[in-house]
C-alpha positions, 0 to 999 in steps of 0.5 A: 089944212095945217090946223086940221092935219095937226089936230086930227093927225099930229097933235098928241093930247096925252101930253097936254097939261091943260087937259085935267089928268082925269080926262087925259087918259081917254084922250086920243088922236083921230089919225084922219088926214085931209088934203086938197083935191087934185082932180075935180069930178070931171077928172080935170086937174084942180087945186081943190079951191073954187072962188065964186062971186055971188050977189046973194047977201049972207049966202051962208045962212040962206036956204030955198026949200031944203037946199042950202043956197051956197051949195047950188050954182043956180041959187048963187052959190057954188055947185056941190061936188059929189059928196060921196067922194069929196068933203065939201067945205063952203066958206061964205058970209054967215051974219044972221045965223050961227057962224058954222054948221055941218050936215050930219052923215045920216042927214046927208044928200047928194045936193046938201052935204058938207060944212058951211063956215064964215070966212072969219073962222077959217084958219089961224086969225088973231083978229077973230079971237076967241075963235081964232085958232081954226078949231071951229072947223075942227068942231064942225068936222066932228059933226060931219063925222057924226059926233054930237055936242057933249050936252044934247039937253034942251033943259039945263038941269036934264041929265037923262040924255047923252051924246052917246059916247061912253067916255065923255061924262054926261052934261046937263048944259053946254059950256061957253067961254073958258070955264075953270076945272072942275065945272060940275054937271050931273054930279061930276066934272064936265069935259068942257075942254072937248072939241065938241064943246062950245067953248072958245078955241084956246080952251079946246084940247081933246077928242076921246078914244070913244069919239075917235072910234065913233068917227071911224065907224061913221066913216065906214058906215056913211062916208066910205067912198071919200077920196084918200090923201096919198102921200107925196113923200115917203115917211122915211124920206126927207128933202135935202138942200145943197148948193148949186155949183153953177149959179149963185142965188140957187140951190139943188133940192131933192130927197134923201132917197132920190124918190119923186116928190111934189111940193111948193118950195119957198125962199124966205128972208130973215124978216119973214118976207117970202122972196119967191115960191116955185111949185114942183110936181114929180120932181127928183133933183132940181134947181130952186129957184127955177131962175137964180136970184140976186140976193144979199148975203144973210140968213134965209130959209128954204121951206118945203110944203106939201099936203102931207109934210112941211120941212124948213132949212136954215141957209146962210148965204154968202 
């Protein structure tokens, strides 16, 4: 979630010097936010994550007829949630097929929609280099919102076809690895550093203005019923921390405007070890941790984490 919300909503490619200057002017921020579901299709509270044991080997690659087996409980997978209301991301072994795939919005059905991805490519995983930054899911979300690869040609020298996006230059081939700019295709430099290329993660850097427009058009056309991520903390508000007068090893936490908030709050020591985490829902001013801790003097960090915001405070504890 951190990777997706950073790339789609926070990251500004216009200041990224790794994007060649000729392409930086058309780089754009999608301004799409993602969050875990708070209610399941029956209206019951959920954290949006289901873990299902399966006996089907390589289930992320398997189909039966037109049905993706990982998307059906009766085939050894997990039952798809109403794809008109939820973005379904299925994480399961994909050994004998490409490591990830997405259903284009025009091909979606009530029984087969969403994204399937190998667990090794989810989030930041240094052991998965060169696909270690979580950008495979960014790429697949581009497909989910209707974007094609920059090259859609079956012949390596064919420049007659295009991805249908005006501000991405035509390419006669897909790029892999981490090419050097300029790499020429169809008589001009290629935008191989686009998120819809097939290069490694640390060489992916931008969506374009017209790609962002196309994604938003497809959301309206095909995926307009998807649930919204509602902020749990107003943009103008910040969490604040003060010492508790009654107990050592405990602090008072709240927001600058006294508004209700929901977040996970963690205490982390100077070595990066999480000492305790508490979940708060619709809290105002409250104590953290919920029970005082026996702590040694030193430097600690109090970290607030919600679907929409992260905030960290450095604490010197005497």
